C-alpha positions as CSV (number, residue, x, y, z in Angstrom):
1,M,-35.5,44.4,-13.3
2,S,-38.2,44.8,-10.8
3,A,-37.8,47.7,-8.4
4,T,-39.4,45.6,-5.7
5,N,-36.2,43.5,-5.3
6,P,-33.7,45.3,-3.1
7,V,-30.8,43.0,-4.2
8,D,-31.4,43.8,-7.8
9,N,-31.6,47.5,-7.0
10,L,-28.4,47.5,-5.0
11,Q,-26.4,45.6,-7.6
12,A,-27.4,48.1,-10.3
13,L,-26.3,51.0,-8.1
14,I,-23.0,49.4,-7.0
15,R,-22.1,48.7,-10.6
16,C,-22.0,52.4,-11.1
17,P,-18.6,53.7,-10.0
18,S,-19.9,57.0,-8.5
19,V,-16.8,58.0,-6.5
20,T,-17.4,61.7,-5.4
21,P,-18.0,63.8,-7.4
22,A,-18.6,61.5,-10.4
23,E,-22.3,60.5,-11.1
24,G,-21.0,57.3,-12.5
25,G,-24.4,56.3,-13.8
26,A,-25.9,55.8,-10.3
27,L,-28.5,58.6,-10.7
28,S,-29.5,57.3,-14.1
29,A,-29.9,53.8,-12.6
30,L,-32.0,55.3,-9.8
31,E,-34.1,57.2,-12.3
32,G,-34.7,54.0,-14.2
33,M,-36.2,52.5,-11.0
34,L,-38.3,55.4,-10.0
35,A,-39.8,56.7,-13.3
36,P,-41.8,53.5,-13.9
37,L,-43.4,53.9,-10.4
38,G,-44.8,57.2,-11.4
39,F,-42.2,59.5,-10.0
40,K,-41.4,62.8,-11.7
41,V,-37.6,62.7,-11.7
42,E,-35.4,65.9,-12.0
43,R,-31.7,66.0,-12.2
44,V,-30.1,69.1,-10.7
45,V,-26.5,70.1,-11.3
46,A,-25.1,72.3,-8.5
47,R,-22.0,74.5,-9.0
48,A,-19.7,76.6,-6.8
49,E,-16.5,78.4,-7.7
50,G,-13.4,76.3,-7.0
51,T,-15.4,73.0,-6.7
52,P,-16.4,70.4,-9.2
53,D,-20.0,70.4,-10.5
54,V,-22.1,67.8,-8.8
55,E,-25.3,66.1,-10.2
56,N,-28.1,65.5,-7.8
57,L,-31.6,64.0,-8.1
58,Y,-35.0,64.9,-6.8
59,A,-38.0,62.7,-7.5
60,R,-41.6,62.9,-6.3
61,V,-44.8,60.9,-6.6
62,G,-48.0,62.4,-5.6
63,S,-49.0,66.1,-5.4
64,G,-50.6,66.7,-2.0
65,G,-49.8,66.1,1.6
66,P,-48.8,64.6,3.8
67,H,-45.3,64.6,2.2
68,L,-42.6,62.1,3.3
69,M,-39.0,62.6,2.1
70,F,-36.3,59.9,1.9
71,A,-32.8,61.4,1.7
72,G,-29.5,59.9,0.9
73,H,-26.4,59.8,-1.4
74,T,-25.2,57.7,-4.3
75,D,-21.6,59.0,-4.1
76,V,-19.1,56.7,-2.5
77,V,-15.5,56.9,-1.2
78,P,-12.7,55.5,-3.3
79,P,-12.2,51.8,-3.1
80,G,-8.4,52.0,-2.4
81,N,-6.3,49.3,-3.8
82,E,-8.7,47.1,-5.7
83,A,-6.3,44.1,-5.5
84,D,-7.0,44.1,-1.7
85,W,-10.7,43.3,-2.3
86,S,-11.8,39.7,-2.3
87,H,-14.4,40.7,-4.9
88,P,-14.1,43.7,-7.3
89,P,-15.5,46.8,-5.6
90,F,-17.9,47.7,-8.4
91,A,-19.0,44.2,-9.4
92,A,-21.7,43.7,-6.8
93,E,-20.9,40.0,-6.5
94,I,-22.8,37.8,-4.0
95,S,-20.8,35.2,-2.0
96,D,-22.0,33.2,1.0
97,G,-25.1,35.3,1.4
98,M,-23.1,38.6,1.4
99,L,-23.3,41.3,-1.4
100,F,-19.9,42.9,-1.8
101,G,-19.2,46.4,-3.2
102,R,-18.3,50.0,-2.5
103,G,-21.4,51.7,-1.2
104,A,-23.2,48.4,-0.2
105,V,-23.6,49.8,3.3
106,D,-22.9,53.5,2.9
107,M,-25.3,54.1,1.5
108,K,-26.6,52.6,-1.7
109,G,-28.0,49.8,0.3
110,G,-30.4,52.1,2.1
111,I,-31.5,53.7,-1.2
112,A,-32.1,50.3,-2.8
113,C,-34.2,49.1,0.1
114,F,-36.4,52.3,0.3
115,V,-37.0,52.1,-3.5
116,A,-38.1,48.5,-3.1
117,A,-40.3,49.4,-0.1
118,V,-42.0,52.2,-2.1
119,A,-42.4,49.9,-5.1
120,R,-44.1,47.2,-3.0
121,H,-46.3,49.8,-1.4
122,I,-47.4,51.1,-4.8
123,E,-47.9,47.6,-6.1
124,K,-50.1,46.7,-3.2
125,Y,-52.0,49.9,-2.4
126,G,-51.5,52.1,-5.5
127,A,-50.1,55.6,-5.3
128,P,-49.6,57.0,-1.8
129,D,-52.4,59.0,-0.2
130,G,-50.1,62.0,-0.1
131,S,-46.6,62.3,-1.5
132,I,-43.2,60.5,-1.3
133,S,-40.0,62.1,-2.5
134,F,-36.4,61.1,-2.9
135,L,-33.7,63.7,-2.3
136,I,-30.5,62.1,-3.4
137,T,-27.1,63.9,-3.6
138,G,-23.8,63.0,-5.3
139,D,-21.8,65.1,-2.8
140,E,-22.1,63.7,0.7
141,E,-18.7,61.9,0.9
142,G,-17.0,65.0,-0.4
143,P,-17.1,68.7,0.7
144,A,-20.9,68.7,0.7
145,I,-21.0,72.1,-0.9
146,N,-22.9,71.1,-4.1
147,G,-25.1,68.5,-2.6
148,T,-28.0,68.3,-0.2
149,D,-27.8,71.9,1.0
150,K,-28.2,73.3,-2.4
151,L,-30.7,70.7,-3.6
152,L,-33.0,71.5,-0.6
153,Q,-32.9,75.2,-1.5
154,W,-33.6,74.4,-5.2
155,A,-36.6,72.3,-4.2
156,V,-38.0,74.9,-1.8
157,D,-37.6,77.6,-4.5
158,K,-39.9,75.4,-6.6
159,G,-42.5,75.3,-3.8
160,E,-41.6,71.9,-2.2
161,K,-42.5,71.4,1.5
162,W,-42.0,68.2,3.6
163,D,-43.7,67.0,6.7
164,A,-40.9,64.5,7.7
165,C,-37.7,62.9,6.4
166,L,-36.0,59.6,6.8
167,V,-32.2,59.5,6.0
168,G,-31.0,56.0,5.1
169,E,-27.5,56.2,6.6
170,P,-26.2,53.0,8.2
171,T,-27.1,53.6,11.9
172,N,-27.0,50.2,13.4
173,P,-23.8,49.2,15.3
174,D,-24.2,45.4,15.3
175,V,-27.6,44.2,14.0
176,L,-30.6,45.7,12.3
177,G,-32.9,47.2,14.9
178,D,-30.1,48.4,17.2
179,M,-30.4,52.2,16.7
180,I,-32.3,55.1,15.3
181,K,-30.5,58.5,15.1
182,I,-32.8,61.2,16.3
183,G,-30.1,64.0,16.3
184,R,-26.5,64.7,15.8
185,R,-23.8,66.5,17.7
186,G,-22.4,69.7,16.3
187,S,-18.9,69.8,14.8
188,L,-16.5,72.8,15.0
189,S,-13.0,72.8,13.7
190,G,-10.1,75.3,13.7
191,R,-6.4,75.8,13.4
192,I,-4.1,77.5,15.9
193,T,-0.7,79.0,14.8
194,V,1.9,80.1,17.4
195,Q,4.7,82.4,16.3
196,G,8.2,81.9,17.6
197,V,11.7,82.9,16.6
198,Q,13.7,80.4,14.4
199,G,17.2,79.5,15.6
200,H,19.8,76.9,16.2
201,S,18.9,74.2,18.7
202,A,22.3,74.5,20.3
203,Y,21.6,78.3,21.0
204,P,18.1,78.3,22.5
205,H,18.6,81.7,24.2
206,L,18.7,83.2,20.7
207,A,15.3,81.7,19.7
208,D,11.8,81.2,20.9
209,N,10.4,77.7,20.4
210,P,6.7,78.0,19.4
211,I,6.1,74.3,20.3
212,R,6.3,75.2,23.9
213,G,3.5,77.7,23.6
214,L,1.4,75.5,21.3
215,L,1.5,72.7,23.9
216,Q,0.3,75.1,26.5
217,L,-2.6,76.2,24.3
218,T,-3.7,72.7,23.3
219,H,-3.4,71.5,26.9
220,A,-5.8,74.3,27.9
221,L,-8.3,73.1,25.2
222,M,-8.2,69.4,26.1
223,D,-7.6,69.4,29.8
224,E,-10.8,70.8,31.4
225,P,-14.1,69.1,30.2
226,F,-16.4,71.4,28.3
227,D,-19.5,69.9,29.9
228,H,-20.7,66.6,31.4
229,G,-23.3,65.7,28.8
230,T,-27.0,66.2,28.7
231,T,-30.1,64.0,28.8
232,D,-29.9,63.4,25.0
233,F,-26.2,63.8,24.2
234,P,-22.8,62.6,25.5
235,P,-20.2,65.1,26.8
236,S,-18.7,67.5,24.3
237,N,-15.2,66.4,23.3
238,L,-12.3,68.2,21.7
239,E,-9.4,66.4,20.0
240,V,-6.2,67.9,18.6
241,T,-5.9,66.2,15.2
242,T,-2.6,67.5,13.8
243,I,0.5,69.3,15.0
244,D,3.0,70.6,12.5
245,T,6.0,72.8,12.2
246,G,6.9,72.3,8.5
247,N,10.5,71.8,9.8
248,P,12.5,68.9,8.3
249,A,15.7,69.7,10.2
250,V,16.4,68.2,13.7
251,N,18.8,71.0,14.7
252,V,16.6,74.0,13.9
253,I,14.1,75.5,16.3
254,P,11.0,76.2,14.1
255,A,9.6,79.7,13.4
256,K,6.1,78.7,14.0
257,A,3.9,75.7,15.0
258,T,0.3,74.9,14.1
259,A,-2.3,72.6,15.5
260,A,-5.7,71.7,14.1
261,F,-8.6,70.6,16.3
262,N,-12.1,69.4,16.1
263,I,-14.8,69.4,18.7
264,R,-18.0,67.4,18.7
265,F,-20.4,69.3,20.9
266,N,-23.8,68.8,22.5
267,D,-26.8,71.1,23.0
268,T,-25.1,72.8,25.9
269,W,-23.5,74.9,23.2
270,T,-24.0,76.8,20.0
271,A,-21.2,77.2,17.5
272,D,-20.9,80.8,18.6
273,S,-20.8,80.2,22.3
274,L,-18.3,77.4,21.8
275,Q,-16.0,79.7,19.8
276,D,-16.2,82.2,22.7
277,E,-15.2,79.5,25.2
278,I,-12.3,78.3,23.1
279,I,-11.0,81.8,22.7
280,R,-11.3,82.4,26.4
281,R,-9.3,79.3,27.2
282,L,-6.6,80.3,24.6
283,E,-6.3,83.8,25.9
284,T,-5.9,82.6,29.5
285,A,-3.3,80.1,28.5
286,A,-1.4,82.5,26.3
287,T,-1.3,85.2,29.0
288,E,-0.3,82.9,31.8
289,G,2.4,81.1,29.7
290,S,5.3,82.1,27.4
291,L,7.6,80.3,25.0
292,R,10.5,80.6,27.5
293,P,10.7,81.9,31.0
294,G,11.0,85.6,31.1
295,R,9.8,86.1,27.5
296,D,6.6,87.7,26.2
297,P,3.2,85.9,26.4
298,V,2.5,83.4,23.7
299,R,1.6,85.0,20.3
300,Y,-1.0,83.0,18.5
301,E,-3.8,83.3,15.9
302,I,-6.8,81.1,15.3
303,V,-8.6,80.4,12.0
304,W,-12.0,78.7,12.1
305,N,-13.0,76.2,9.4
306,E,-16.0,77.4,7.4
307,R,-19.5,76.1,8.0
308,P,-19.6,74.4,11.4
309,S,-22.2,71.7,11.8
310,H,-24.9,72.7,14.3
311,V,-26.2,70.4,17.0
312,F,-29.8,69.3,16.6
313,L,-32.4,67.0,18.2
314,T,-35.6,65.8,16.6
315,R,-38.6,65.8,18.9
316,N,-41.3,64.6,16.5
317,D,-43.0,61.8,18.4
318,A,-45.1,60.6,15.4
319,L,-42.0,60.2,13.2
320,I,-39.9,58.5,15.8
321,E,-42.7,56.2,16.9
322,S,-43.7,55.3,13.4
323,L,-40.1,54.1,12.7
324,S,-39.6,52.5,16.2
325,L,-42.8,50.4,15.8
326,A,-41.8,49.3,12.3
327,V,-38.3,48.2,13.5
328,E,-39.8,46.4,16.5
329,K,-42.5,44.7,14.4
330,I,-40.0,43.3,11.8
331,T,-37.0,42.6,14.0
332,G,-38.5,42.1,17.5
333,R,-36.0,44.7,18.9
334,R,-36.9,48.1,20.3
335,P,-34.2,50.4,18.8
336,A,-32.2,52.8,21.0
337,L,-32.7,56.5,20.2
338,S,-29.2,57.9,19.8
339,T,-27.3,61.1,18.9
340,T,-23.9,59.4,18.7
341,G,-21.5,59.3,15.7
342,G,-20.4,61.9,13.2
343,T,-22.3,64.3,11.1
344,S,-24.6,63.5,8.1
345,D,-26.7,65.5,5.7
346,A,-29.5,65.5,8.3
347,R,-27.8,68.6,9.5
348,F,-29.1,70.4,6.5
349,I,-32.6,68.8,6.4
350,K,-33.4,69.6,10.0
351,D,-34.0,73.2,8.9
352,Y,-36.9,72.2,6.7
353,C,-38.7,69.3,8.5
354,P,-38.3,66.8,11.3
355,V,-35.6,64.2,10.4
356,V,-34.4,60.8,11.7
357,E,-31.9,58.3,10.4
358,F,-32.1,54.6,10.0
359,G,-30.3,52.2,7.7
360,L,-28.1,49.1,7.6
361,V,-25.4,47.8,9.9
362,G,-22.3,50.1,9.6
363,Q,-19.5,47.8,10.5
364,T,-17.9,47.6,7.0
365,M,-18.6,51.1,5.6
366,H,-15.5,52.7,4.0
367,M,-13.6,49.5,4.4
368,V,-12.0,47.0,1.9
369,D,-14.7,44.3,1.2
370,E,-17.6,46.6,2.2
371,R,-20.6,44.2,2.2
372,V,-24.1,43.6,3.4
373,S,-26.0,40.4,3.9
374,V,-28.8,39.7,1.4
375,E,-31.0,38.8,4.4
376,D,-30.5,42.3,5.9
377,L,-31.5,43.9,2.6
378,E,-34.9,42.1,2.7
379,T,-35.3,42.9,6.4
380,L,-34.6,46.6,5.9
381,T,-37.0,46.7,3.0
382,N,-39.7,45.3,5.2
383,I,-38.9,47.8,8.0
384,Y,-39.1,50.7,5.5
385,G,-42.4,49.3,4.2
386,S,-43.9,49.1,7.6
387,F,-42.6,52.6,8.4
388,I,-44.2,54.1,5.3
389,A,-47.6,52.6,6.3
390,N,-47.3,53.7,9.9
391,W,-46.2,57.2,9.1
392,F,-49.0,58.0,6.6
393,T,-51.5,56.6,9.1
394,H,-50.1,58.9,11.8
395,A,-49.8,61.9,9.5
396,R,-53.4,61.7,8.1
397,S,-54.9,61.3,11.6
398,A,-52.9,64.3,13.1
């Protein structure tokens, strides 16, 4: 197999069933592509109490600067009912110009294309005048505890430093060339519990229904906008994602009610200032309301989920322009610069170097019959190749 062929690369990766946290052979396949290109490949197992061990990979070619990192993940979400797939999810079959398989888009396809782009660059020009590294985790689709965050710290402890990073997540909504991600909104989650008094639904005067209070609190969180957006980000948005009483009986007023929420926030806020605002809203609503008229104020508690994701925006013109010019050269489209969507491992990388994201079209990620066009794999490889040349030219002249 030649690593210059993105289709071959992707088929080899898809055929490894690397459902989080299993390595599934994917990192071994990747090592087999990179080692012949001169990369020093290291496999790093990360551990944390109460979580499964996760194997990650770090590979570097070159020893000096400038240093460009490509980051991504080989772990994939489960395929679901394999009988629902028109082609087996780990067979990497090609039909009508489409390559089917779990991870084809998210994001083994991006890895396969960057490997091919680097292989072609080395084949044409020799080793880079600087360094290129791959930082690949097996824990992106899972809790992300034993993945990129720990791998970055491991690399830094060894003396690694980077000047820029490209993450190969699928960023394009419709066609290649639509969109580059230059930042991400923050994400903060929590769970509110309201205490009531359990009782018979026919005798409400002997009980306090916590659902009344919970609705008051959630209304206070969702009703008033947190902001109206900024130049680079859409408005922050909070959604209540679950409401539960743990009560299977229809004639029993529950003793307590809980609601979980998640807010995606822009650079108007930090995680700390947003927590303060949420608590202010809850306190106001709890004081002004009660479970029943004439009763005490709403009694509640809030528990925050660990490790909120912090908002960030990349302002590195050389990195953004190197990629934008590459996309425009290959596709003829000038990509939009966006901060939309969910979180990614770029949230960890931003603390070490400027980072942007660009990959395949994301329409089938996590779906049955996840697939990518063979033509798009070649196009993305060419974009990555042009980006590599552009970025090293900019970096050496800076």
